[in-house]
N, C-alpha and C positions, 0 to 999 in steps of 0.2 A: 537089436531095437531098430525098427524101419527107420529107415532116412526119409526126413519130411518130405513130403510132396511139393514141389515148386511148381507155382502157376506158370501156366506157358503166357508168353507174353502177346498181347493182344493187337491187332493192327489198327491203324486210325480209325475215329470215329466213321469219316466222310471218305475210306478207302473206294476207289472206283471198281468195279467188276473187272477181272483180269480179260485182257482181249481175249476170244477165242478163232484161232484158224481154220481157214476153209476150204485152202488146198486147192483152189481154182487154177493155179498155175499146172498143175497135175494133170488136170482133163481142158487144157488149153487146144490140143489140135480137134477133140471132138467137139468141143463149142465152136471152133472156127467153122468147121464143117458142118455143125448145124446152123451156125449162123450164117455166114458168108458173108457178102457186102453188103445183101439188101436187107437183111434181119431173116428171122422163121416165119412163118405164115402168119402166128400171132402177132408179131412185130408189125408184118406189114399189112396185117385186114384191121386188125382192132386199135394194139399201144398207139405206134407212130400217128395213125388218123386223127386219134383221141386226143394225145397229146398235144399235136398241134393246133388242135382248137382251141384248147385251155390256154398253150402259148400267145396264140393269135398274135404273131408275130407281123409287123408292117413291113414293108418295104422300105432301105435306107435309114431303118433304127437303129442299125449294127448293135445289137445286144450281145454283152458281154454275159457269157455262159459257160459255166461249168459243167461237166459231166461227170458223176463222180461214180467209182465202181464203171468207168466207161468200155470194158470188154476190149473188143478190137477196132472199137471207134464206129459202128455202123451209126448210131443215132448223133456223134461227133460230126459227121460228114453230112449230115443231112440239115444237120444243123446251120453248118458251115454255107452248104447249097441254099440256103434261105435268106444267107446275108449277116449272120453272126459270127462274132468272135471266139473263140471255142478254146478252151483247154479242156483237156480229158487225163483223167487219172484212175490208174487201177493198180492193185498190189499184185497182181499176176504179173511179172513181166513176163511171160512166154506171151500173154493176148498183146502188150503193150509193143512187143516187136511186131505182131502180124500188124497193128494200129498203125506203126511208124512205115513201115513196109509201102502199107496204101499210100501214104503221104508222100514218101518218097515218090512213089509212081504216078499219082496224080496231085501235087501239091494244093491247100485249100487252106494252106495259114493254120492248119491247128496244131498248138504244143500239146505234146505228152509226155506227162510223168508217170514213172513207178513210185507208188505209196499207198502205205496203209490207211483209208480212210478213219481209223480209229484212232491216228498219229498225225492228223491232217494239221493242227495246229502246231506243228515243229516247224511248218514250212511258212505260216503266218507272220508277215512282217507290218508294220505300220505304214509303211511308206516304198515306193519303188527303189530299187536297186539295180546294180549293172548285172546282177546274178539273175537270169531267166528263171530259174528254178521257185523261189520264192515266193508265195502268192501273197498279193496286196491285201490287207484286210478292207472291205466296203467296197470294193469294184466289181464284182458281177449283180449282173440285174437277174440272173435267171441262175438257178442250181438244179438238175436233174438228177434223179436217182432211180432208174429204170431196171425193173427186176432185180435187184440185187439186195435191197436193205433186209431182206428176211435169209441172208448168205452173211449179214453183220453181226458183231456181238462184242461189248454192250451199244446201245445206241446213244447214248446222251455226249459220249465225246464227238457224235458225228454232227450232231443237232448244234452244239456248241460252237465245231467249227463253222457248219454252212450258217450261223447266225455272225459269227465276226467277217466272215466274207461277203455276205451280202451286204449290198450299199441299201439306204435309207427304202423300206419299203419294198425290198427286194423279194423276190418267189423261189419258192422250194417246192420243186414240183416231184413227187415219189407214186410211183407205179409199182403194185407188188399183188402178187398172189392173195385174191380174197380171205384176209384172215379169218373169217367168220365161217366159210364155206368151204373152203380148199385149207383142211389141218393135216399135213405129213402124218399117215398111220392113224390117224384119227377121224376121218370122213371118208365116205365113198355115196357111190350112187346105187338105190334100192328099188325094187319094184314091189310094188302092191298090189297083188291080183284083185282084192277087194275094191279098187278104187273104180269110179264109175266114170272116168276121162276115156279120151280115146283110146283103142285098142286093147279094151278089157282090162284096163288096170292103172295105177298113179305111180310116175317116176317121181323120187323123191331123192333129198341129199341127207344121207344121215350123220351126225354129228354127236361123235363118242364124247369126246372132251373139249373144251374152250378154254377155258379161263386159265386154266395151267398153262404156263409156258414149257415149251420144251425145246429140246435139240435132238434132231435127228438124222444119221448120216444118210446118203444116197449113192446109191450104186448108178452110176452115169454109162457105164459099158456091161449091163449084167450078161450081156452075149461072151463077152471074155470071160466073168466070172464063172460062167457055167461049162467053160472049153477047159476051165481049170487053168488060166490065166489070173496075172493078178489084177486084183479089182480096181477102179477108179473111180474113186470117191470124193463126194464135197459134203456139208454140211450145212440144213438149213434149218432156221429159229424159228417157231411160231410164238407168235404174241398175242393176246386179245387186243383189239383196236384200242381201249382205254390205255394199254402201255404207249402207243403213240401218241394218241392227244395228250396225254399228259406228259410226256417229257418232250416233246416240240415247244407243247405252251411254257416250260419251266426253263426252258433254252430263250425264251423270247421271242418263238414262233410259231404265230397264230393261226388255224386251219381255216379258210374261208372259203374253201368251195370241195368238194365232195364228188367225184364219180363212180360207178359202179358198172364198168363193161362185162356181159356175155362172151364166151367164146361164139367165134362166126361158122366154127365148123357144124354143118346140120350133118345129123343121125342118117345113115342108109333107109333109102324107101323099104316100107313093108305096112305091117299091119300097126305096128305101133309105131310109126312116124310121127303122126299128130301131137299123143303126147310126149315122146321123147325131145319133139322140137319145142314144145312149149315149154317144158322144165329148161332146158338149154337155156331159151328169152329169158325165161322168170328167174333162175338164180346165176347171179354174177359169178365170173371165174376172178376176174382185176379188181383192185380197188385202184383209184387213184386220189390221191390228196394235194390238193395245192395249200402253202402256208407262207403269210407273210412276215417281213421283218418287225417287229414290232417296235 
């Protein structure tokens, strides 16, 4: 006689999604070479100028800023030089070591911590303590997450921590690859010969999939893999725009401004230049969200 089937235990109805490791510590040296002290050309020509316009920092304000997923501290140093009191946090210890080394060589008063963004509430305390590492609730005027939120999953614990850490009416600034037009493995540039724009055709962005959330591995050093060496990979998460808007709102963070920034990189000169440049300017590469604590 067969044994009766035992029902499998179910998790709690409101269980949070499990954290997803993204392994940026594995590619720290590659990222340090790419970004360096000043940031990549995208940082220098698009992201930092756009972000500083949105922040609209005034001399003498001494804003308290948390740069979440700060990497090796490029933005932290820029904000400190603008007069902000800055804390930088990243889950990748090798990147934080690069940041701390720069702070040691050229002190700007930046405090760096190694900690996972989705476990940030572990560090939050209600009032100051002698230990400098815990983060005090309600003490940050600004939190920034730059080109990092698409490497973090799940979102809700991050937003909950930001809501706790922000002062009343504090701002959260998020910059990401545009989730509507830059979808890993599901979008690319295409050329339509039938178009009547300059160069005898039209360049357009093909979107194969958008509403379905997805996870993709990224080979950060394809040359090594091609040579038979161990591939250095990390992970990116695609989510539709509604996922960001809704989870932010659920955490008490209201989006009050959106910017969309195209790439600054012009195409090579040639018969298609006019059309390629038009599509570059019209289809944004980056999305910037500003949310306020409600």
